[in-house]
N, C-alpha and C positions, 0 to 999 in steps of 0.2 A: 656344848656351846648353845647359847640361847638362840631359838629358832626365829630368824628374821622373816621367814615366810609367813609366820603367824601375824607379824606386824603388817606385812603387805596385804594379807587377807582382811585384816581388821580395817585398814584404810579403805579398801574396796567396799567393805560393808558400810562404812561411814558415807562414802560417796554415792553408792547406788541404792542402798536401803534407807538410810537416814537423810539423804539429800543435803548433806552439809556443804558449806562453801569451801572453795579451794584453800582459802586462807585458814579456816578452822582446821581443815585436814592437815595442813602443813604444820600447825601448832601441835596437833596430836602426834605427828610423826617425829617432830623435834623432841618432844617430851619423852616419848617411848625410847628413842635411840639413846638419849642421854641417860635414862634409867638403866638401859641394857648395858651400857658401858660401865656404869657404877657397879651393877650386880656382878659383872664378870670379874671385877677385882676381888670379889668374895668367892671366886671359883664356882659360881652358880651356873649350872649347865642347862637347866630347864626352868621355864616360867613357873612350873608347879613347885619348884624348890624355894621360891621367894617367900619369906615369912614376914610377919608384921615388923619384927625387930630389924629386918634388913631395910625395910622402907623407912623406918625411923632413922636409921643410920644415913639414908639418902637425904632425908630432911635436914638432919644435923649438918651434914656436909654442905648442903646448899646454903644453910644459914651462916656457916663459917665463911662461905664465899660471898656473903653479904647480898644474896639474892633477895628480891622483894618478896614480902609475904604472899602477895597475890600471885606471883610467878610460881612459888612453891606450892600454893594451893591448887593452881591450875594443873601442875604435874601430878599432884595427888588425885585430882578429879580425873585426869587422863588414865591413870592406873586403875582406878575404880571402874571406869567405863570399859577399859580393855579386859579386865578380869571378868566382868559380867559377860562380855562377849565370849571369852574362853569357857566360861561355865556353860553358856548356851550351846557352844560347840562340843561340849563334853570332853574338853581338853584338860581342864582342872576341875576340882570339886569345891574349891574354897576361894574367897576373895579377901586376901590379907589386907588390902587397902581400906576396907570398910572399918577396920578396928583402929584406924589412925584419925585423930581429931584434926580438923583444919586449924590453921593459925588465925588468930584474930587480926583483922585488917581494918584500918580506919576507912569509913565509906567516903569516897571522894565525890563531891558534887561537881557536875559539869560546870565549866566556866564560860558562859556565853559572852559575846560582845554586847556592849550596851547599844542603844539605838543610835547614838551619835557615832560610835566607832563603826557600826554597820553601814551607816549612810556614807561615811568617809571612804570605806572600803569599796562600796558600790559606785562611787562617783569618779572612778579613774577614767581617764580619757582613752578613747579607742582611735587608733591611727591606721590599722591595717586589718586584714582578714582574721589573723589569729587573735588580735586583741578584741575584736568583735566577738569571736568565739568565746574568749575568756569571760567577757562581760555576760554572755548568755549563760555560761556555766555558773558564775557567782549568783546571778539573779535566780536561776532555777534552784540551786542548792538552798538559798535563803527563803525563797517564796514557797517552796514545797516541803522542805524538811527531809527530802529523800537521802538515803545513804549514798556514799560515793560509789559503792559497788553497783547500786541500782542505776545511778546516773551513767556510769561507764557502759552498762549493758543496753542502754536505750537505743532503739532503732527508730527510723523515721515513721514506720508504721505504728509505733506505740503512741504517737502523738495524736490528739484530737484538738487541734487549735481552735476550731469553731466553738467547741464546748469548754475550752480552757482546762483540759485535763489530759492525763496520760496514764498508760498502763505500765506498771512497774513489777518486776519480779523480785520479791523480797527474800528474807531468810526462810530457809526450809522450802525454797522454790514455790512460795505462796504468792499468787497474783493479787494485786489490789489497784485501786484507782487513786491517783494523787492529783491534786489541783495545781494549776499553773497560774500564778498571779499575773496581774495586768502588766507590770514592768517586765517580768520574765517573758511573757508572751511577745511583747514588742522586741525584746532582745533576741529571742529565738528567730523571729521573722527576719530580723536584720542579718542574723547569722546564716540562715537558709539561703539568702540571696548571694552571699559571697562564698558559700560552701561548694557550690556546683563546680567551679573551675578547679577545685582541689581534688575531686574524687572521680573514680571510675563510675560509670552508670549503675553498676551492680552493687556498689557499696551501700550497705543498709545502716551503718552506724550514724547516729546523730552527730556525735562529736568526733572529729578526726584530727590528726596531726598534719604537719606541712607536707607529708608524703601521701596524704589521703587515706591513711589507715586509722582504725579505731584507737582512740586515746587510751592510754593505760592509767591505772589508779595512781601510780607513782608520778606520772607526768602531770596529772591534775593537782596532786598534793604540792608538787614543786611550784606550779604556776600560782596557786592560791597563796602560798607562803611568800613568793616574790612580790605579788601584788600588794600583800599586806605591808611589806617593807617599803615598797614604792610609795604607798599612801601615807607613810609615816606613823603607822600604828605602833604603840609601845608594847603590844602583846603579840605573841606568835599566833598566826591564823592558819587554821587547817580546815578541810571540808567538814569534819565531824563537829567542829565548833560552830559552823554555820547551822548545822542541824540542831544543836543545843540552843542557839540563838532563836531560831524559828520557833521551837517549842516554848521557850521561856517567854518570848515577847507575845506569842499568841495566848498563852495561859494568863499572862499578866493582864492582858486586855480583856479577855473573855471570861476566864474562870471556868471554862468548859473542859474539864479533864478528860471526859469520855471522848470528846471530839478530837482532842490532841492525840489521844491514844490511837484512834482510827487513822488520823493523818500520818502519824509516825510509823504505823504498821507494827505496833507492839502487840504481841500475842496476849500479854497479861497487863492488867491495869497497874499492878505492882511496879512494873518497870517504869511506867509513866509518872508514878507518884513521886519520884525523885525530884521532878520539876516543881511540885508543890512546896517542897522544902526550900528549893532555890528561890521560889517566889516569896516565901515567907521571910527568908533572909533579906530580900530586897525591901520588903515592907518594914521589917524590923530596923533596917538601916535608915530608912526614911523617917520612921518614928523617932529614932534616937537623935536624928539631926534636927527635927522640926518641932516636936512636941515640947512645950515649956517644962513639963514635969519630968521629961526624959533626959533633958540636956545635963551633961556632967558639969559639975562645978569646976571652974578653972582655979 
């Protein structure tokens, strides 16, 4: 029988040595457990007995189940990383997943809100403490471009309101400074005034629920989605879309790709360059609509 202890040890390695997020580790666990279930159907008792043809059979099975190419590629990447770990631990001598080619996937560009949609989203009326909190969350997400995981982890001590900045813990547990825009600063100051009656004195979290406890990622996702509906937006709104909007609008106005990379906390400029494609698409659309020589004949 496949050794589940090895998966558990691998997950600990990801958490303590590679410092990956809980969400990423959860995905690794899910992928490995699904692969293990499939391999057991082939009466495979040890991870060392898995061959490249077995992994190909797993991929074919997933395609028949109509799983997305990026989902299948993620599982293949998980197996490659897992087998590299097993080689390091001298449990296996070979990595069968390295001989499997990834599936081609169309690169999906992020879809930001346009400036009018963003303005409409941020213009919702506040009527109580929690709606004031929600306004601060939306303003902070859009003005700083931080990830939702970074926002959830914010403590009061991470804010420097005088300087208009904050200290965030990003991917790989890397610290960076993010900026707080003027409107976000005003919204946070309003929230801090009504936050006090909701929390115990020892509570450090910046954003809390009606019970005075730190807000969860799921709760923020739900509130952002609900506010988008409330404001009559025709498109689904989620926190990461506000991050895309921040990057796209900033790049569109400034053209400073390197600055956007720093503000987003991207380790590689290649990751940020996707917004240049998005920006070019916007320019191409404007050109097609406005330039006399570009307009299509009716």
